[in-house]
N, C-alpha and C positions, 0 to 999 in steps of 0.2 A: 311474378311471384316473389315475395320478399324472403330473404334468408333469415332464419332466426339463429341468434348466437347461442352457442352452447357454453354453459359454465365450465371454467377450467377444472380438470379433475383434481380431487383432493389427494395430495400426496399421502402415501401410506405412512402412518405414524410409526416411529421406531419403537421396538419392543423395550419394555422396561425390565431391568435386571434387579433382582433382590440385593445384589452385592455391589452395585456401582451404578454408573451412568447408563443411559439407554443403550441398548445393543443395536447397532446399525446392521441391517441385513443387506448384503450385497446382491445386486441384481444378477451378477454373473461372477463365476470364480475368477481368481487371479489367473492370468494367462502365463504359461510357462515360457521363460526366456532365459537368456544367458545369465542375468543377475540372479534369478531364482535358482538356477542350477548351481551357481557359485555359492550361494548361501546354503543350499542343501549339503554341498560338499563340506562346508565349514562345520555344520551341525553333526555330520557323520564322521568327522575326523576323530579317531579313538584317543590319540594323545592329547588333543586340545580338550576333549571332554574330561579326560582324567585330570588335567590342570584345573578345570572348573570344579570338579568334584572335590579336589584337595583344598581349594580355596574355601569351599563350603565347610569342609571338615575343620579347617583352621578357625572359621567363624564360630562353629558350635563348641570347639575345644576351649576357645577363649572365653565364651560365655560361662562354661563350666569352671574355668579358673577364676573368673570374677565371683561366682557363687561360692567357691571355696575360700576366697579371701574374705567374703562377707561373714561366712561361718567362723573363720579363724578369729576375726575381730570380735564377733559376738561372744565367743568363749573366753577370750582374753578379758573383755570388759566384765563379764558375769559368768564365771566358770560353772556355777551351779544352777543358773537360770538363763539358758541360751536365748530364749524368746526376748528377754529384756535387752540383751545385747543386739539382737537382730532389729529391734525397734530403733536403735541408734544407727545401725549401719544400713538400713533399708534403702535410702535414697543417695547414698554416696557413690560417686563415680570411681572408676578403677584406680586412678592415681591417688585420690583421697583415701581410699581404702588402704593402699600400701603405706602412705604416710602415717595414717592413724594407727595401723598395726605396729609400725615401728615405734611410735611414741608410747603406746600403751605397753608393749612388750619391754621397752627400755625401763618404764616405770615399774613393771612387775618384777623384772630382774634386779633393779636397784633396791627394791624393798626386801629382797631376800638376803640373808646374811652371807656376804661374800668372804668374810674372814673366818668362817667356821671350817676347821680342819676336816670335820666329818660331813661337809655339805654333800648332798646327794649328787653323784656324777651324772645321773640320768637327767637331772634338772639343768645342769650346766650344758650338757650335750643338746638338750631340747632347744634352749635359746640360741645356741650356736647354729644349729640346723635351721631354725626358723628365720634368723637374720639372713643366712645364705639364700634361703628359698625366696624371701621377699626381694632380695636383690635380683635373683633370677627372674622373678615375675615382672620386675620393672624393665629388665632387658627385653623380655618377651613382649611386653606392651609396645615398646618402640618397634620391634621387628614386625609385629602384627600390623601396626599402623602403617609402616612402609608398604606392606603387601596390599592391604585392603583399601588403602587411600590412593592407590595408583590406578592408572589405566592399563588394561591388559590387551595384548594383541597376539594373534596366532602367528607363528613362524613356521613355514613349511620347508620341507627338505633341508633341515638343519638339525644339528645334534640337540639343540634346545627348542622345544615346541612352543615356548611362550617368551615374551619380552614384556617387562613392566616399564611404564613411562610416567615420570612424576616431575612436576615443575614446582618451584618455590621462589619467593622473592621477599625475604625477610630482612629488615633493617637496611644496613648499608652494603649488604652482600650482593645485591643485584639479582638478576634472574639466574636461576640454576635449573638445569635440565638433567635429571638422573634417569638413566636407563640401565636395566639389569636383565640378564638372561637367566631363565629358570628351566629346570626339567622336573620331572615327576619326583625324583628322589629328593631334590632340594626342598620342595614344598612338603613332602611326607615327613622329612626330618623336623621341619618347623612344627607341624601338627603334633608329632610325637613328643617334642620337648614341651609344648604347652600342656598336653594331656598329662605328662609325667609330673609337671610342676603342680597341676591341680590336684592330682592324687596324693602327692606328698603333703600339701597343705591340709587336705581333708584328714590325712592320717595324724598330722600334728594336732589338729583341732580335736580329734578323739582322745589324744593323749593328755591334753592339758588339764582338764578338770581333776583327774586323779593325781597328777603331779602337783597341782596347786594345793590339794588337800594334804599331801605328804609334807609340804614345806610350811604349812600354817601352824 
């Protein structure tokens, strides 16, 4: 009696996801082992999770600061038609927004009569505050980049729950390795400074159309 060969079973096709590549269904769940337990401890560490939450807060705050800069530039360019200014500022990156705000505000201030004895002190104070705030935004840009472009590692049983690690090799300086310790208060302070700078710029943007009309 001869044996008949059976065709190989057709493997089950992976399910297709609406939001990405096919979803692979595991035949059995992951087995719990020392590595899995260690990873679970990492995820459950309260201080480490707070560090991650604060890094997220810094990201959101910086996006708000960038939007405030864009609004500030829009009203400087066109005080009575903000949408016209936004069309110019829409695709500018953060650094270009700062540089353009400085140039346009310098031009605006230069066109105002500096030699008038009765010049409105509110306008003088406005531009002084604006230039200080733009300098602060530029410093915060550097600080944010150092934080979010670094690798982060958890530190256990130490005063600081996290350490950032960053390498650079620019020009003739050679390889540089920078490490910094952070705790929750350090990161919270950075987030607060970014948020404060963004609110200050939005307040200045609201003030400028009326001040511009007073000096015209």
